[in-house]
Every structure is written in C-alpha cells, then in structure tokens.
C-alpha positions in Angstrom: 53.4 48.7 77.9 50.6 47.4 80.7 51.0 43.8 80.0 53.6 41.5 79.4 54.0 40.1 76.2 53.1 36.5 76.0 54.6 35.0 72.7 52.7 31.3 73.1 49.5 33.1 73.2 50.5 35.5 70.5 51.5 33.0 67.7 50.0 32.8 64.5 46.7 35.5 65.7 46.7 39.3 65.7 46.8 40.3 69.5 43.3 40.8 70.3 41.5 39.4 67.5 40.8 35.8 68.7 37.2 36.1 66.7 38.4 37.4 63.4 38.3 34.1 62.1 34.9 33.0 63.1 33.4 36.6 62.1 34.5 36.1 58.4 33.6 32.6 57.6 30.2 34.0 59.1 30.1 36.9 56.3 31.3 34.2 53.9 28.6 31.6 54.6 26.0 34.2 54.5 27.6 35.0 51.1 27.2 31.6 50.4 23.6 31.0 51.7 22.4 34.2 50.0 24.2 32.9 46.5 22.5 29.5 46.9 19.1 31.3 47.5 19.3 33.6 44.8 20.5 30.4 42.6 17.6 28.3 43.4 15.5 31.5 43.2 16.7 31.9 39.8 16.5 28.7 38.8 12.7 28.3 40.2 11.8 31.5 38.4 13.5 30.1 34.9 11.4 26.9 35.3 8.3 29.0 36.2 9.0 31.7 33.5 9.6 28.9 30.8 6.8 26.9 31.9 4.6 30.0 31.5 6.1 30.7 28.1 5.6 27.6 26.9 1.6 27.9 28.3 1.2 30.7 26.5 2.9 30.0 23.3 0.4 27.1 23.1 -2.4 28.8 24.1 -1.3 31.6 21.4 -1.6 29.0 18.7 -4.7 27.6 19.8 -6.2 31.6 20.0 -4.4 32.3 16.7 -5.8 29.0 15.1 -9.7 29.9 16.2 -9.1 33.1 14.9 -8.1 31.7 11.5 -11.0 29.3 11.2 -13.4 32.1 12.5 -12.0 34.6 9.7 -12.4 32.2 7.5 -16.2 31.3 8.0 -17.2 34.9 8.7 -15.5 35.7 5.0 -17.7 33.0 3.5 -20.6 33.4 5.0 -20.2 37.2 3.9 -19.3 36.2 0.6 -22.6 33.8 0.7 -24.4 36.9 2.2 -23.9 38.7 -0.3 -24.9 36.5 -2.9 -28.2 36.1 -2.0 -28.6 39.3 -1.3 -27.8 40.0 -5.0 -29.8 37.0 -6.1 -33.0 38.6 -3.9 -32.5 41.7 -5.4 -32.3 40.8 -9.0 -35.3 38.1 -8.5 -37.6 41.1 -7.3 -36.3 43.5 -9.7 -37.2 40.8 -12.6 -40.5 39.6 -10.5 -41.3 43.4 -10.5 -40.5 44.1 -14.1 -42.6 40.6 -15.0 -45.3 41.8 -13.1 -45.9 45.1 -14.5 -45.4 43.3 -17.8 -48.0 40.9 -17.0 -50.3 43.2 -16.0 -49.7 45.5 -18.9 -50.1 42.4 -21.3 -53.7 41.6 -19.5 -54.5 45.1 -20.3 -54.1 44.7 -23.7 -55.5 42.0 -24.3 -58.3 42.6 -22.6 -58.9 45.8 -24.8 -57.7 43.3 -27.7 -60.5 40.8 -27.1 -63.2 43.5 -26.3 -62.2 45.3 -29.7 -62.3 41.6 -31.5 -65.9 41.4 -30.1 -67.1 44.0 -30.9 -65.5 44.1 -34.2 -66.5 40.4 -35.3 -69.8 41.6 -34.1 -70.0 44.3 -36.7 -68.2 42.4 -39.4 -70.5 39.5 -39.1 -73.7 42.1 -39.5 -71.7 43.5 -42.3 -71.4 40.0 -44.0 -75.1 39.5 -43.5 -75.8 42.6 -45.0 -73.5 42.3 -47.7 -74.2 38.7 -48.1 -77.8 39.5 -49.0 -77.0 42.5 -51.2 -74.3 40.5 -53.1 -77.2 38.2 -53.9 -79.9 40.6 -54.8 -77.4 42.4 -57.1 -76.5 38.8 -58.7 -79.8 38.0 -58.8 -80.6 41.6 -60.7 -77.4 40.7 -62.9 -78.3 37.8 -63.6 -81.8 38.5 -64.9 -80.3 41.1 -67.0 -77.5 39.2 -68.7 -79.3 35.7 -69.0 -79.7 34.0 -72.0 -83.5 34.7 -72.2 -82.7 38.1 -72.0 -80.0 38.2 -74.8 -82.5 36.4 -76.8 -85.3 38.6 -76.5 -83.1 41.7 -77.0 -81.4 40.0 -79.9 -85.2 39.6 -81.1 -86.4 42.3 -80.4 -83.1 44.3 -82.3 -84.2 42.0 -85.0 -87.7 43.2 -85.4 -86.6 46.6 -85.7 -85.7 48.3 -88.5 -82.2 48.9 -89.7 -80.3 51.5 -88.5 -80.4 53.0 -92.0 -84.3 53.2 -92.1 -84.7 55.1 -88.8 -84.9 58.3 -88.0 -82.3 60.1 -86.3 -83.9 60.1 -83.1 -84.7 56.3 -83.1 -80.7 55.7 -83.9 -79.7 57.8 -80.8 -81.5 56.1 -78.9 -80.6 52.7 -80.0 -76.6 53.9 -79.9 -77.6 55.2 -76.3 -78.6 51.6 -75.3 -76.2 49.8 -76.7 -73.2 51.9 -75.4 -75.1 51.3 -71.8 -74.9 47.8 -72.1 -70.9 47.4 -72.9 -70.5 50.1 -70.4 -72.7 48.2 -67.5 -70.9 44.6 -68.7 -67.6 46.0 -68.2 -68.1 47.7 -64.4 -70.2 44.1 -63.9 -67.3 42.3 -64.9 -64.7 44.3 -62.7 -67.5 44.2 -59.8 -67.5 40.4 -59.6 -64.0 40.3 -60.0 -63.0 42.3 -57.2 -66.6 41.8 -54.9 -67.1 45.7 -55.0 -70.7 46.1 -54.1 -70.6 50.1 -55.3 -69.7 49.1 -58.9 -72.3 46.4 -58.8 -75.4 49.0 -57.8 -73.5 51.7 -60.3 -73.8 49.0 -63.4 -77.5 48.6 -62.1 -78.0 52.1 -61.7 -76.7 52.4 -65.5 -79.5 50.8 -67.2 -82.1 52.8 -64.9 -80.6 56.2 -64.8 -79.3 58.8 -67.3 -76.3 59.6 -68.8 -75.6 62.6 -66.9 -76.4 61.1 -63.7 -74.4 58.4 -64.2 -71.4 60.5 -65.0 -71.7 62.5 -62.3 -71.9 59.2 -59.7 -69.2 58.0 -61.7 -67.1 61.4 -61.3 -67.9 61.4 -57.4 -66.9 57.9 -57.3 -63.8 58.7 -59.2 -62.7 61.4 -56.9 -63.8 59.3 -53.6 -61.5 56.1 -55.3 -58.3 58.6 -55.9 -58.7 59.8 -52.4 -58.6 56.7 -50.8 -55.5 55.5 -53.4 -53.8 58.3 -52.0 -55.0 58.3 -48.1 -53.6 54.5 -48.2 -50.5 55.5 -50.0 -49.9 58.1 -47.3 -50.8 55.8 -44.3 -48.6 53.0 -46.0 -45.4 55.7 -45.9 -46.2 56.3 -42.3 -47.1 53.3 -41.2 -43.4 52.3 -42.7 -42.1 55.4 -40.9 -43.3 54.9 -37.4 -42.5 51.4 -37.6 -39.1 52.0 -38.9 -38.7 54.8 -36.0 -40.4 52.6 -33.0 -38.0 50.2 -34.2 -34.6 51.9 -34.5 -35.9 53.6 -30.8 -36.6 50.3 -29.4 -32.9 49.4 -30.8 -31.1 51.9 -29.1 -33.4 51.5 -25.7 -31.6 47.9 -25.6 -28.4 49.7 -26.1 -29.0 52.0 -23.5 -30.3 49.5 -21.2 -27.6 47.3 -21.8 -25.0 50.3 -20.9 -26.8 51.2 -17.4 -26.9 47.8 -16.3 -23.3 47.3 -16.8 -22.7 50.9 -15.2 -25.0 49.7 -12.3 -23.2 46.4 -11.7 -20.3 48.2 -12.3 -20.6 51.1 -9.5 -22.5 48.3 -7.0 -19.0 46.3 -7.7 -17.3 49.3 -6.3 -19.5 49.7 -3.5 -18.9 46.2 -2.3 -15.1 47.2 -2.7 -15.2 50.1 -1.1 -17.3 49.0 1.8 -15.1 45.6 2.2 -11.8 47.8 2.3 -13.4 50.0 5.1 -14.4 46.8 7.3 -10.6 45.9 6.8 -9.2 49.4 7.7 -11.7 49.9 10.9 -10.7 46.3 11.8 -6.7 47.4 11.7 -7.5 50.3 13.3 -9.2 48.3 16.2 -6.5 46.0 15.9 -3.4 48.3 15.9 -5.3 50.4 18.8 -5.6 47.4 20.8 -1.7 46.3 20.0 -1.1 50.2 21.1 -2.8 49.2 24.2 -1.3 46.1 24.8 2.0 47.4 24.1 1.5 50.5 26.4 0.8 48.3 29.6 3.7 46.0 28.7 5.7 48.7 28.8 4.5 49.6 31.5 5.0 46.3 33.5 8.6 46.3 31.8 9.5 49.4 33.7 7.7 48.4 36.9 10.0 44.9 36.7 13.5 47.5 35.9 12.5 49.6 38.5 12.0 46.6 40.9 15.7 45.2 39.6 17.3 48.8 39.6 15.6 49.1 43.5 16.6 45.4 44.4 20.7 46.1 42.7 21.1 49.3 44.5 19.3 47.9 47.3 21.9 45.1 47.2 25.0 47.4 46.7 24.3 49.4 49.8 24.2 46.8 51.6 27.3 45.2 50.3 28.7 48.5 51.2 27.8 48.9 54.6 29.0 45.0 55.4 32.5 46.1 53.8 32.9 49.6 55.5 32.2 47.5 58.6 34.4 44.8 57.5 37.1 47.7 57.0 36.2 49.4 60.2 37.2 46.4 61.9 40.4 45.5 59.8 41.3 49.1 60.6 40.7 48.4 64.2 42.6 45.2 64.2 45.7 46.8 62.1 45.8 49.6 64.9 46.0 47.2 67.7 48.7 45.2 66.0 50.5 48.1 65.6 49.9 48.6 69.6 51.5 45.7 70.6 55.0 44.7 71.1 56.3 43.4 67.8 56.2 39.6 67.6 59.2 37.5 66.8 59.4 36.4 63.2 57.0 33.8 62.7 58.1 29.5 62.4 58.0 28.6 58.9 54.9 26.8 59.2 53.2 30.0 61.1 49.4 31.5 59.7 49.9 34.6 61.7 48.4 36.8 59.2 46.4 34.1 56.9 43.4 35.8 58.4 44.1 39.1 57.1 44.8 37.7 53.9 41.6 35.7 54.3 40.1 39.0 54.7 41.1 40.5 51.8 39.6 38.1 49.9 36.0 38.7 51.6 36.4 41.9 50.7 37.3 41.4 46.6 34.7 39.2 47.0 32.2 41.9 48.5 34.1 44.6 45.8 33.5 42.0 42.5 29.6 41.3 43.6 29.5 45.2 44.0 30.8 45.8 40.8 29.0 43.3 39.1 25.7 44.8 40.4 26.6 48.6 39.3 27.0 46.6 36.4 23.9 44.9 35.9 21.9 48.0 37.3 23.8 49.8 33.8 23.0 46.6 31.6 19.3 46.9 33.3 19.2 51.0 32.4 20.9 50.6 29.0 18.2 47.8 28.2 15.4 50.0 29.3 16.4 53.2 27.3 16.7 50.5 24.4 13.1 49.4 25.0 11.5 53.1 25.8 13.1 54.0 22.5 11.4 51.1 20.7 8.3 51.8 22.6 8.5 55.4 21.3 8.9 54.4 17.9 6.4 51.7 17.6 3.8 54.4 19.1 4.4 56.8 16.8 4.4 54.1 13.5 1.3 52.9 15.3 -0.4 56.3 15.3 0.5 57.4 11.9 -0.8 54.0 10.4 -4.1 54.7 12.3 -4.2 58.3 11.5 -3.7 57.1 7.8 -6.1 54.3 8.0 -8.7 56.4 9.1 -8.3 59.2 6.6 -8.2 56.6 4.0 -11.7 55.8 6.0 -12.7 58.7 5.7 -12.1 59.4 1.8 -13.6 55.7 1.2 -16.6 57.0 3.4 -17.2 59.5 0.7 -16.3 57.5 -2.0 -19.2 55.1 -1.3 -21.6 57.8 -0.5 -20.9 59.7 -4.0 -21.0 55.5 -5.5 -24.3 55.3 -3.7 -25.3 59.0 -5.5 -24.6 57.4 -8.8 -25.9 54.1 -8.0 -29.2 55.8 -7.5 -29.0 58.2 -10.7 -28.3 54.7 -12.4 -31.3 53.1 -11.0 -33.9 56.3 -12.3 -32.0 56.2 -15.7 -32.7 52.3 -15.6 -36.1 53.1 -14.4 -37.3 55.5 -17.0 -35.2 53.7 -19.8 -37.3 50.7 -19.2 -40.5 52.6 -19.1 -39.7 54.2 -22.3 -38.8 50.6 -23.4 -42.3 49.8 -22.3 -44.2 52.6 -24.1 -42.2 51.6 -27.2 -42.9 48.2 -27.3 -46.8 49.0 -26.6 -46.5 52.1 -29.6 -45.2 49.1 -31.5 -47.9 46.7 -31.2 -50.4 49.4 -32.5 -48.5 50.3 -34.9 -48.6 46.3 -35.8 -52.3 46.2 -35.0 -53.3 49.5 -37.2 -50.7 48.6 -40.3 -49.8 45.2 -40.9 -53.2 44.1 -42.9 -52.3 47.0 -45.0 -49.0 46.5 -45.4 -49.6 42.6 -46.4 -52.1 43.5 -49.0 -50.9 47.4 -50.0 -50.0 46.1 -53.4 -53.0 44.1 -53.9 -55.2 46.6 -52.9 -53.5 49.2 -54.9 -53.6 47.2 -58.1 -57.6 46.4 -57.5 -58.5 50.0 -56.8 -56.5 51.1 -59.8 -58.2 48.5 -61.8 -61.6 50.0 -60.7 -60.8 53.4 -61.6 -59.6 52.3 -64.4 -62.6 50.3 -65.4 -64.9 53.6 -64.4 -62.9 55.9 -66.9 -63.6 53.3 -69.6 -67.2 53.3 -69.0 -67.3 56.9 -68.5 -65.1 57.4 -72.3 -67.8 54.7 -73.5 -70.5 56.8 -72.4 -68.9 59.9 -73.8 -68.9 58.0 -77.1 -65.6 56.3 -77.3 -65.4 52.6 -78.6 -64.2 50.3 -77.2 -65.6 47.2 -78.3 -63.8 47.2 -81.7 
C-alpha cells in the first residue's frame, strides 16, 4: 500500500468515506421534504375537493329543486292549456250548432209567418163569404120553414080535396111535394148541425129542382164525400206512419250521435295520451343523450387524470430508481475501497464504524418500499381505470339500447297518433253527417206535425160528421126514391 494506515483516523468510518453521513442525511432530507410536500399538497387537494364537492351538492340540490318546480308548473300549465283548448273547441262547436239551428228556426219562422199571414187572409175572406152564404141560406130556410109558411101550407092543403077525391096525377103531385119536404127537412137538420153549406144548398135545390137532378147531385156528393172519406183515412194512416217512422229515425240518430260523441271523446283522449307519451319519450331520449355525452366527458376527464397519475407514478419510480442506482453505485464503491484498505483492528465496544452503512441500507430499503408502493398504486390505478372503462362501456351500451327502444316507441306511437287522427277525422265527418241528418229529420217531423196535427186531433170527429152527412144524403135519396122514414 502506498500510504501507512492510521488507526485513529479510521475509527468508526470507512477509508475515504468521510462525506457518507452527510450525503445520506441529504437524501433523507430530500425524501422527507418530498413527503411533507406531498402531504401538504394532498391535504390542500382534499380540502379543495371537499369544498368543491360541497358546493356542487348544494348547487345540484338547488337546481334539482328548480327543475322540479318548473316541471310541476309546466305540467300544470299544459293541463290548463289542454282544458282550455277542449273548452274552446266545445264552445265553438256548440256555438256553430246553435247558430245553424237559430238560422234554420228563423228561416222556418219567416216561412211560417208568411204562410200564416196568407192563410189568415184567405181564412178571413172565406169566413166573410161563408158568413154571408150561411146568413142567406138561414134566411131562406127560415122563410121556407117558419110558422106562417107552414100555416099557409096547412091551409092550402085543408082547402085541397082529399087524396081519395084527387085524380091520380093530382095524388102524385101531392106525394112528390110531401117527399121533397121530408127530405129537405132531414138534410137541412144535418146541415145546421155541422155547418155544411153544400148540404144546405142541396136542401134549397130540392125545393126548386126535379127529382132526377137532385138525385144526380146526391150521387155526385156521395161520391165526393166517399172519396174524401177514403182519402182522409189514407192521409191519416200516412201521417201516423210518417210521424212514427220519423220519430224512430230521430231516436236512432240520437243513439248514433251518442255513440259517435263517445267514440270521438275516446279518440281525442287516446291522441292526448299518445302525444304525452311521445313528449315524455322525447324528453327521456334528450336527457339520455345529455347523460351519455356527460358520461363521455367525465370518462375522458377521468382517463386524463389516470394518465397523469400513471405518468407521475412512473416518473417517481424512475427518479427513485435512479437515486437507488446512484446510492448503490456509491455504496459499492465504498465497499471496494474498504476492501482495498488494510484491515482495521476490531472496533471498540462503543465504536460505530459501520453504522453509516446500516443507515444507508435503511435508506435504500425505504426507497425500495416507496418504489413498490408507487408500483402498487400504478396497478391499483390501472385496475380502477379498467373497471371505470368497463362500467362506462356498459352504461353506453345500455343508454344506446334505451335510446333506440325509445325512438322505436316514438315512431310507433307517432304512427298510432296519425292513425288516431284519421279516425278522429272520420268520426267528425260522421258526426257532421249525423247532425245534418238529425236536422233534416227534425224539419221533416215539424212538417208532418204542421200537415197532420189538425187531422190527427179531429180525425174521429170529422169521420163521424162526414159519415152522418153521407147517411143523411142516402136517407134523403131513399125518401125521394119512395121509402117512408116518417113512420
């Protein structure tokens, strides 16, 4: 060896390793400083993250409350709007129906007033003429049947010879006068009872015309009365049948109207339900797309944090590995130098000659533990990242499936809405046609009542009176033909 060993100088230290303790302490200081800095940063980061989380939760709760309130208000406004639209549509429909009915009634009233005015005018004229005719006929009958005339007839007949004293021609004349008088009295009685001017005029003519003319007139009157009798009966049957059939048709139309109204209401309710479901599904799709986009952004941010964390861990491992390599190189060099020196005497009991090496081994062990911990952290981060990626993939798959299902449901319900609107149009068309048919039937029923109410009310009385008139004419004709109804 070129240099003499100095035992005092080598006590407790390796040869040439005077700066070993100071360097080892520097590394520990650096590591401790790094640990303290990491702890401070972690604490600050945790505080900031906790404050951000608290702020986010408060903001989230406030926004959710605002969304819930706005949603409730929106639903209430939509329900109110739907009810108002329904009321407006119903009011418009009622107004149109009422307006149409009013116009029809006004037109009918105008026509009725016009016809009534014309009928009133004609009736007054007929009443005036008939009154004068009845008065003239009554005066004529009074003249022919008053007591003075009868006394004169009796006096004349008293002065005439008896039938047994008369010739055959004279007896025929007297018999004819008696038959005519009896027939005239019977017909005049029936004419006064029913106010029949035709019968009254027939009674007067029986005094003036011959038998044959009167019989011909009687036959004509019987034929006319018989025809009126049959025609009125046919009209009576026709009126009853027409009114019954029209009322039955109106009842059927009302039942059909009720069914159509219920069907229309059901279709409208179905359309509203489908449209609400479509709106809800559209909202769900939009919210799901927003969630999907947000999840993608969150996944991207998490992946960036993961990449940064992995990069930091790997950089830490590289730095620590370089530090370990440098320490190992230094310690190996120290060992080589120690082996090259003359062996030193055994250390004293209180000697600390290899304490520095032991401390150095502890530093390297600590660094190795930090490296292993960083590697474990890297593995945990990788596992967490993989699980997060798998969860994100499952969420994306489920979200897309849900969106696709909602879109198919929207498409299907949209088609159902279109079909329901077609059914609604058909139902409204059927309602309009049914309303027009009901209006026509009601007008027809009014016409039937205008034409038939008087006939239906007085049918029995008119038939009985006409039959009595016909019977009186038949009796009078029988009297004129030789029958004796006086006995």
